[in-house]
BAFI-3210 file (N, C-alpha, C; in Angstrom, 3 decimals, decimal comma, padded with zeros to 6 digits):
// residues 206
n [1|2|3|4|5|6|7|8|9|10|11|12|13|14|15|16|17|18|19|20|21|22|23|24|25|26|27|28|29|30|31|32|33|34|35|36|37|38|39|40|41|42|43|44|45|46|47|48|49|50|51|52|53|54|55|56|57|58|59|60|61|62|63|64|65|66|67|68|69|70|71|72|73|74|75|76|77|78|79|80|81|82|83|84|85|86|87|88|89|90|91|92|93|94|95|96|97|98|99|100|101|102|103|104|105|106|107|108|109|110|111|112|113|114|115|116|117|118|119|120|121|122|123|124|125|126|127|128|129|130|131|132|133|134|135|136|137|138|139|140|141|142|143|144|145|146|147|148|149|150|151|152|153|154|155|156|157|158|159|160|161|162|163|164|165|166|167|168|169|170|171|172|173|174|175|176|177|178|179|180|181|182|183|184|185|186|187|188|189|190|191|192|193|194|195|196|197|198|199|200|201|202|203|204|205|206]
n.u [001,854|002,145|-000,562|-003,003|-005,428|-006,788|-008,031|-010,268|-012,256|-015,157|-016,120|-017,843|-018,863|-017,797|-017,687|-013,776|-010,727|-007,038|-004,503|-001,615|-001,684|-002,881|-004,003|-004,607|-006,376|-004,930|-007,086|-009,655|-011,059|-013,862|-017,135|-019,444|-020,455|-022,862|-024,755|-022,965|-021,020|-017,161|-015,023|-012,050|-008,753|-006,830|-004,936|-003,948|-001,962|-000,400|-001,032|-003,302|-006,633|-009,770|-012,773|-015,838|-019,601|-019,939|-018,626|-016,041|-013,203|-009,735|-006,515|-004,846|-001,916|000,172|002,274|002,386|000,346|-002,043|-004,408|-003,852|-001,156|000,376|000,218|-002,021|-004,417|-005,563|-008,304|-008,407|-009,451|-007,293|-007,952|-009,816|-010,225|-011,986|-012,483|-012,031|-008,437|-007,556|-006,509|-006,507|-004,119|-002,216|-000,099|-001,057|-000,126|-001,463|-001,444|-001,318|-000,590|-001,219|-000,357|-001,197|-004,414|-007,253|-007,255|-004,586|-003,350|-000,794|-000,840|000,962|001,135|001,655|001,251|000,988|001,570|002,000|002,003|000,466|-000,263|-002,843|-003,720|-005,366|-004,662|-006,883|-008,856|-007,964|-006,986|-005,270|-006,173|-006,299|-007,917|-006,789|-006,443|-007,458|-009,120|-007,021|-004,869|-006,212|-004,313|-003,267|-005,573|-005,354|-002,700|-000,646|001,869|002,018|003,143|005,641|005,868|007,020|007,788|008,169|009,541|009,537|010,422|012,262|013,716|013,730|013,161|010,672|010,150|008,087|005,766|002,909|-000,424|-002,752|-006,204|-008,661|-011,105|-013,004|-010,349|-008,713|-006,367|-003,871|-001,509|001,945|004,823|007,817|009,981|010,695|008,940|006,276|004,102|000,858|000,316|-001,542|-003,559|-001,853|000,362|003,339|004,420|003,959|002,169|002,362|003,014|005,206|005,677|006,296|004,047|004,020|003,403|003,834|002,654|002,477|000,780|-000,866|-003,672|-006,614]
n.v [037,666|036,918|035,414|034,823|033,269|034,163|032,196|031,680|030,740|029,708|031,344|031,880|029,647|030,134|029,722|029,762|030,413|029,457|030,469|030,247|029,398|029,063|030,206|028,998|029,307|028,461|025,940|025,005|021,359|021,732|021,629|019,183|018,850|020,033|017,710|015,796|018,078|018,966|019,885|021,429|022,168|023,583|022,201|023,125|021,082|021,432|020,074|019,419|018,909|016,487|016,437|014,638|014,567|012,874|012,958|012,498|012,745|013,413|012,596|014,867|015,572|013,838|013,313|011,029|010,187|010,173|008,806|008,678|008,235|008,036|006,088|004,392|003,376|-000,077|-002,128|-005,075|-007,888|-010,875|-013,758|-017,156|-020,555|-021,722|-020,697|-017,367|-016,323|-014,207|-011,050|-009,502|-009,286|-008,533|-007,313|-005,660|-004,539|-002,917|-001,718|-000,164|001,179|003,193|003,650|005,533|005,664|003,389|000,687|-001,002|000,566|000,614|-001,451|-001,336|-003,304|-003,859|-005,994|-006,680|-008,830|-009,737|-011,978|-012,077|-012,659|-013,182|-013,771|-015,487|-018,061|-019,122|-021,445|-023,425|-022,665|-019,483|-016,429|-013,513|-010,098|-008,052|-004,634|-003,932|-005,049|-007,559|-007,755|-010,627|-012,625|-015,417|-016,609|-018,377|-019,651|-017,532|-016,037|-013,430|-011,858|-011,686|-013,391|-013,941|-015,998|-015,762|-017,832|-017,577|-019,162|-020,266|-018,812|-019,598|-018,304|-018,525|-018,831|-017,741|-017,599|-014,995|-016,397|-015,560|-016,547|-015,476|-014,798|-011,859|-011,006|-012,537|-013,720|-016,488|-018,144|-019,351|-020,908|-022,087|-024,638|-026,149|-023,794|-024,444|-025,285|-024,584|-021,477|-021,792|-022,426|-023,978|-024,371|-023,059|-023,325|-024,177|-021,679|-018,812|-016,953|-013,969|-014,572|-014,129|-013,018|-011,923|-010,078|-009,278|-007,651|-006,870|-005,888|-005,473|-003,499|-004,713]
n.w [-021,838|-018,259|-016,572|-013,560|-011,786|-008,659|-006,247|-003,794|-001,747|-001,511|-003,966|-007,061|-009,477|-012,323|-015,524|-016,667|-018,139|-017,484|-017,637|-016,672|-013,654|-011,194|-007,877|-004,156|-001,545|001,367|003,866|005,943|004,876|002,521|002,634|001,062|-002,225|-004,218|-006,022|-008,871|-008,998|-008,023|-005,848|-005,896|-003,803|-001,536|001,779|005,212|005,465|003,032|000,838|-002,239|-002,987|-003,822|-003,579|-004,286|-005,157|-003,613|-001,136|-000,691|000,079|-002,062|-002,048|-004,123|-004,860|-004,848|-007,762|-010,594|-012,709|-011,816|-008,989|-005,447|-004,211|-002,312|001,150|002,233|004,463|004,919|004,741|004,525|006,110|007,877|007,157|008,066|006,187|008,023|010,108|011,203|011,873|014,881|016,213|019,019|021,407|020,148|017,306|014,061|011,436|008,022|005,094|001,643|-001,166|-004,395|-007,440|-010,285|-011,699|-012,043|-014,471|-015,173|-013,328|-010,472|-007,847|-004,357|-001,361|002,000|004,555|008,237|010,837|014,115|016,599|019,632|023,187|023,379|020,589|018,363|015,910|014,342|012,024|009,200|006,124|005,504|004,253|002,365|000,831|-001,580|-001,817|-004,048|-007,208|-009,159|-012,127|-014,019|-014,677|-014,679|-012,776|-009,533|-009,732|-010,098|-009,144|-006,952|-005,351|-002,404|001,220|003,983|007,444|010,454|013,051|016,474|018,726|017,766|015,799|013,159|009,896|007,542|003,796|001,049|-001,280|-002,197|-003,474|-005,970|-006,272|-007,560|-006,671|-005,532|-005,526|-004,119|-002,177|-001,651|000,398|000,247|002,552|003,567|004,336|001,596|000,457|-000,035|001,605|002,469|004,659|006,858|010,257|011,333|009,974|008,504|011,066|014,383|015,852|018,081|020,701|019,782|017,689|013,577|010,906|007,685|004,522|001,161|-001,673|-005,002|-007,728|-011,006|-011,848|-012,398]
ca.u [002,046|001,755|-001,397|-003,516|-006,545|-006,757|-008,861|-010,918|-013,588|-017,138|-016,331|-018,522|-018,774|-018,056|-016,343|-012,927|-008,969|-006,289|-002,923|-000,393|-001,028|-004,473|-003,871|-006,197|-005,755|-005,286|-007,362|-010,252|-011,725|-015,213|-018,260|-019,416|-020,491|-023,974|-024,393|-022,361|-019,923|-016,084|-014,239|-010,638|-008,152|-005,112|-005,753|-002,974|-000,974|000,318|-001,451|-004,220|-007,045|-010,806|-013,661|-016,568|-020,679|-019,958|-018,115|-015,239|-012,139|-008,560|-005,214|-003,977|-000,856|001,136|002,847|001,936|-001,288|-003,282|-004,233|-002,983|000,413|000,050|000,448|-003,270|-005,225|-006,200|-009,631|-008,506|-008,808|-007,152|-009,555|-009,264|-011,265|-013,240|-012,860|-010,821|-007,885|-008,176|-005,836|-006,272|-003,076|-000,856|000,177|-001,647|000,033|-002,098|-001,239|-001,139|-000,565|-002,030|000,668|-001,827|-005,961|-008,196|-006,722|-003,110|-002,152|000,373|-000,593|001,578|000,829|001,978|000,825|002,142|000,464|003,190|001,132|000,648|-000,460|-004,454|-003,424|-005,326|-005,035|-008,314|-008,744|-007,630|-005,641|-005,253|-006,453|-006,784|-008,322|-006,019|-006,879|-008,145|-008,561|-005,534|-005,534|-006,082|-003,563|-003,329|-005,673|-004,920|-001,402|-000,248|002,479|001,642|004,129|006,170|005,506|007,926|007,109|009,119|009,342|010,287|010,953|013,390|014,430|013,589|012,510|010,976|009,918|007,441|004,743|001,205|-000,800|-003,929|-007,332|-009,286|-012,378|-012,538|-009,160|-008,476|-005,257|-003,401|-000,005|002,595|005,719|007,987|011,267|011,002|007,805|005,608|003,301|-000,087|-000,150|-003,120|-003,162|-000,794|001,397|004,558|004,771|002,781|002,012|002,536|003,604|006,201|005,594|005,472|003,726|004,309|002,919|004,066|001,856|002,836|000,126|-001,871|-004,886|-007,973]
ca.v [037,995|035,492|035,668|033,593|033,498|034,018|031,170|031,765|030,210|030,613|031,740|031,170|028,040|030,685|029,291|030,609|030,315|029,965|030,327|029,690|028,792|028,917|030,465|028,200|029,452|026,672|026,266|023,472|021,020|022,283|020,629|017,863|019,566|019,806|016,317|016,352|018,976|018,250|020,755|021,227|023,038|023,343|022,485|023,886|020,593|022,082|019,635|019,556|018,002|017,101|016,359|014,606|014,696|011,501|013,221|011,423|012,851|012,576|013,676|014,846|015,992|013,435|012,406|009,672|010,244|009,734|008,161|008,993|007,985|008,088|005,098|004,333|002,449|-001,163|-002,112|-005,832|-008,543|-012,075|-014,912|-018,990|-021,268|-022,662|-019,542|-016,330|-015,708|-012,865|-010,052|-010,102|-008,036|-008,924|-006,062|-005,486|-003,819|-003,333|-000,134|-000,016|002,471|003,050|004,324|005,653|005,040|002,681|-000,275|-000,617|000,947|-000,388|-001,689|-002,333|-003,886|-004,601|-006,795|-008,167|-009,342|-010,101|-012,646|-011,629|-013,765|-014,154|-013,807|-016,344|-018,254|-019,066|-022,828|-023,694|-021,915|-018,367|-015,608|-011,948|-009,582|-007,593|-003,885|-003,597|-006,319|-007,980|-008,536|-011,858|-012,990|-016,792|-016,833|-020,077|-019,832|-016,833|-014,865|-012,537|-011,233|-012,880|-014,284|-014,327|-016,311|-016,065|-018,554|-017,032|-020,220|-021,559|-018,017|-019,599|-018,233|-019,431|-017,685|-018,163|-016,919|-015,059|-016,361|-014,807|-016,879|-014,713|-014,805|-011,938|-010,145|-013,498|-014,166|-017,009|-018,074|-021,263|-020,798|-023,497|-024,931|-026,112|-022,996|-025,567|-025,352|-023,478|-020,991|-021,519|-021,777|-024,832|-024,550|-023,561|-023,693|-023,734|-020,084|-018,691|-014,941|-013,196|-015,546|-013,018|-012,963|-010,815|-010,390|-007,959|-007,525|-006,039|-006,470|-004,697|-003,392|-005,254]
ca.w [-020,074|-017,139|-015,849|-012,754|-010,851|-007,131|-006,539|-002,526|-000,888|-002,180|-005,127|-007,891|-010,262|-013,394|-016,592|-017,647|-018,924|-016,922|-018,581|-015,727|-012,797|-009,981|-005,982|-003,476|-000,481|002,715|004,555|006,261|004,136|002,451|002,947|-000,301|-003,362|-004,788|-006,887|-010,325|-009,049|-007,401|-005,110|-005,409|-002,726|-000,362|003,251|005,579|004,923|001,785|-000,423|-003,141|-002,994|-004,668|-002,603|-005,045|-004,236|-002,133|000,160|-000,423|-000,198|-002,467|-001,830|-005,748|-004,446|-005,790|-009,395|-011,413|-013,198|-010,733|-007,836|-004,148|-004,253|-000,647|001,710|002,872|005,120|004,177|005,463|004,744|007,868|007,556|007,004|007,867|005,544|008,511|011,386|010,723|012,822|015,565|016,242|020,000|021,705|018,682|016,332|012,930|010,224|006,974|004,253|000,193|-001,796|-005,735|-008,800|-011,004|-011,317|-012,802|-015,100|-015,195|-012,221|-010,178|-006,272|-003,423|-000,273|002,782|005,765|008,818|012,313|015,224|017,548|021,001|023,923|022,796|019,299|017,733|014,560|013,630|011,529|007,828|005,498|005,433|003,142|002,492|000,221|-001,853|-001,602|-005,555|-007,761|-009,588|-013,507|-013,461|-015,949|-013,994|-011,144|-009,795|-010,179|-010,583|-008,198|-007,319|-003,797|-001,002|002,413|005,211|008,920|011,273|014,422|017,579|019,453|016,930|015,289|011,931|008,814|006,215|002,756|-000,334|-002,623|-002,394|-004,834|-006,291|-005,825|-008,721|-006,251|-007,254|-005,222|-003,220|-002,036|-000,120|001,366|000,398|002,851|003,970|003,816|000,313|000,021|-001,146|002,720|002,869|005,392|007,583|011,762|012,195|009,168|008,334|012,493|015,517|016,002|019,400|021,102|019,183|015,662|013,083|009,678|006,544|003,029|000,435|-002,984|-005,732|-009,088|-011,912|-011,473|-013,710]
c.u [001,805|000,405|-001,812|-004,580|-006,609|-008,423|-009,372|-011,876|-014,479|-016,778|-017,268|-018,059|-018,689|-016,826|-015,226|-011,497|-008,208|-005,120|-001,876|-000,824|-002,759|-003,483|-005,064|-005,479|-006,089|-005,716|-008,268|-011,093|-013,190|-015,600|-018,283|-020,744|-021,780|-024,049|-024,295|-020,991|-018,636|-015,469|-012,855|-009,919|-007,536|-005,620|-004,158|-001,388|000,280|-000,304|-002,544|-005,573|-008,571|-011,789|-014,829|-017,940|-020,747|-019,606|-016,899|-013,890|-010,449|-007,588|-004,056|-002,850|000,377|001,735|002,303|000,999|-002,047|-003,123|-003,277|-001,649|000,808|000,042|-001,259|-003,487|-005,732|-007,032|-009,189|-008,889|-008,607|-007,973|-008,883|-010,203|-012,516|-012,886|-011,116|-009,927|-008,202|-006,838|-005,659|-005,128|-002,133|-000,702|000,116|-000,996|-000,462|-002,112|-001,222|-000,902|-000,868|-001,156|-000,431|-003,680|-006,236|-007,150|-005,294|-002,103|-002,039|-000,096|000,370|001,282|001,105|000,875|001,797|001,440|001,949|001,953|001,629|000,011|-001,877|-004,575|-004,218|-005,059|-005,659|-008,417|-009,105|-007,008|-005,997|-005,283|-006,680|-007,235|-007,540|-006,919|-007,900|-008,173|-007,765|-006,275|-005,102|-005,293|-003,157|-003,981|-005,907|-003,666|-000,128|000,373|002,188|002,430|004,285|005,510|006,739|006,850|008,239|008,766|009,656|010,632|012,065|014,415|014,919|012,568|012,108|009,866|008,772|006,116|003,210|001,052|-002,569|-004,594|-008,110|-011,012|-012,773|-011,220|-009,041|-007,123|-004,711|-002,015|000,796|003,888|005,837|009,371|011,519|009,617|006,640|004,182|002,096|000,184|-001,159|-002,508|-002,367|-000,084|002,256|004,590|003,450|002,386|001,978|003,407|005,107|006,589|005,577|005,302|003,797|003,800|003,681|003,579|002,007|001,843|-000,552|-002,941|-006,404|-008,650]
c.v [036,745|036,068|034,396|034,071|033,159|033,325|030,921|031,027|030,511|031,050|031,005|030,909|028,774|029,962|030,151|029,971|030,565|029,483|029,859|029,076|029,412|029,242|029,792|029,137|028,146|027,174|024,707|023,043|021,614|021,323|019,553|019,219|018,717|018,233|016,823|017,369|018,388|019,277|020,268|022,699|022,407|023,854|022,665|022,772|021,172|021,318|020,155|018,270|017,868|016,197|016,193|014,421|013,735|012,099|012,717|012,196|012,357|013,559|013,683|015,424|015,118|013,198|011,522|009,618|009,486|008,749|009,293|009,473|008,290|006,673|005,313|003,242|001,705|-001,617|-004,004|-006,657|-010,095|-013,365|-016,267|-019,249|-021,857|-021,130|-019,040|-015,985|-014,323|-012,161|-010,491|-008,751|-007,888|-007,555|-005,917|-004,311|-003,871|-001,804|-000,641|001,439|002,309|004,012|004,791|005,225|004,430|001,472|-000,322|000,144|-000,235|-000,352|-002,080|-002,275|-003,959|-004,983|-007,560|-008,047|-010,196|-010,675|-012,451|-012,484|-013,566|-013,989|-015,039|-016,795|-018,770|-020,474|-022,849|-022,627|-020,334|-017,964|-014,451|-010,925|-008,335|-005,896|-002,963|-004,610|-006,031|-007,620|-009,630|-012,914|-014,834|-016,595|-018,389|-020,487|-018,792|-015,977|-013,558|-010,616|-012,214|-012,902|-014,475|-014,599|-016,409|-016,878|-017,760|-017,740|-020,574|-020,377|-018,657|-019,084|-018,858|-018,794|-018,618|-017,467|-016,338|-015,143|-015,771|-016,001|-016,661|-015,111|-013,729|-010,709|-010,669|-013,618|-014,956|-016,920|-019,409|-020,566|-022,186|-024,078|-025,069|-025,259|-023,820|-026,044|-024,402|-022,823|-021,293|-021,661|-023,215|-025,447|-023,131|-023,956|-023,849|-022,551|-019,611|-017,174|-015,241|-014,005|-014,330|-013,746|-012,056|-010,800|-008,874|-008,212|-006,716|-006,669|-005,181|-004,693|-003,896|-003,769]
c.w [-019,475|-016,743|-014,511|-012,559|-009,253|-007,131|-004,784|-002,550|-000,943|-003,437|-006,480|-009,123|-011,995|-013,981|-016,703|-018,192|-017,489|-017,328|-018,034|-014,713|-012,161|-008,869|-005,711|-001,937|000,672|003,320|004,867|004,992|003,920|002,656|001,550|-000,870|-003,806|-005,770|-008,539|-010,180|-007,998|-006,734|-005,121|-004,467|-001,948|001,023|003,700|005,945|004,014|000,632|-000,838|-002,315|-003,763|-003,794|-003,862|-004,248|-003,289|-000,805|000,497|-000,844|-000,969|-002,274|-003,431|-005,997|-005,417|-007,536|-009,781|-012,551|-012,687|-009,686|-006,951|-003,991|-002,601|000,030|002,859|003,718|004,272|004,926|005,419|006,409|007,023|008,185|007,510|006,851|006,302|009,519|010,918|012,495|013,657|016,402|018,059|020,411|021,037|018,224|015,021|012,020|008,687|006,192|003,031|000,378|-003,348|-006,535|-009,483|-010,753|-012,102|-013,306|-015,648|-014,595|-011,867|-008,434|-005,750|-002,410|000,009|004,370|006,467|009,784|012,792|016,257|019,129|021,895|023,903|021,753|019,101|016,472|013,400|012,754|009,684|007,235|004,947|003,853|003,095|000,990|-000,361|-001,613|-002,897|-005,948|-008,779|-011,510|-013,523|-014,632|-015,366|-013,157|-011,296|-009,326|-010,299|-009,149|-007,902|-006,135|-003,490|000,499|002,758|006,763|009,504|012,902|015,286|018,445|018,637|016,472|013,917|011,013|007,916|005,260|001,822|-000,552|-002,178|-003,335|-005,357|-006,824|-006,933|-008,199|-005,288|-006,805|-004,081|-003,091|-001,058|-000,250|001,092|001,098|003,631|004,017|002,621|-000,584|-000,792|000,595|002,843|003,853|006,247|009,383|012,042|011,367|008,516|009,960|013,301|015,878|017,535|019,594|020,338|017,965|014,730|011,380|008,058|005,665|002,025|-000,709|-003,858|-007,126|-010,007|-011,595|-012,877|-014,168]
res [m|a|s|h|k|d|v|g|r|g|d|a|h|a|p|g|v|i|a|d|y|a|e|f|t|e|a|a|a|p|g|t|p|a|s|g|l|v|r|m|y|t|k|t|d|g|k|a|y|i|k|d|d|a|g|t|e|t|d|i|t|g|a|g|g|g|g|a|d|t|w|q|a|w|s|a|t|l|k|g|a|s|g|d|p|s|v|g|n|g|t|e|v|k|r|y|i|q|y|g|t|g|s|g|s|l|i|l|a|k|y|y|l|e|f|g|s|t|t|t|a|g|t|g|a|w|r|i|d|g|p|v|g|p|y|a|y|d|a|g|q|g|a|m|g|s|v|q|v|y|d|s|n|t|g|n|l|y|h|g|t|v|r|y|l|g|s|p|q|d|f|d|f|w|a|g|d|d|g|n|n|q|v|n|n|a|s|p|i|t|w|a|t|g|d|r|f|s|i|s|l|e|y|e|v|a]
***
């Protein structure tokens, strides 16, 4: 015979066996649980979540053996070797998705920058930190993504490779007519309003 437990907010933490399925009341996220406990619940968006004892909420609805499996904000900052670029009034988009959890899971990440009138290119070679440390099978030479530069003045596109540097999740970019120019404040183009820089990352988590 099929059976289920109707689990609502505030139920006691009593041990038991759920033979087939559990039902959860859709509601606002609960508070942070006591140390050593994790809370599982559903919100009014119809998705299932867990919250750990640090107050971190994770969407567990997606399939794929763990991980949120939804696009998430990527907190990385585009860096220059001697001075960081500044977005100013430009447009910056940065996000990633992780399929699975822990070692061996897959990261896909996207970064996009369109220069505005107050965007500055910084000084020196550009770099960025990946959202999670990659498996370093070839640090310093390993290609882990692609880069594209658009020159709004000429309409030219420059394509190249994202390279993993290994310190600890640092990437740089190579693009140009022959794909052999390191992207920096003056290469492969003279950066100006309307120019675009974008990368795609795909790699295995360490």
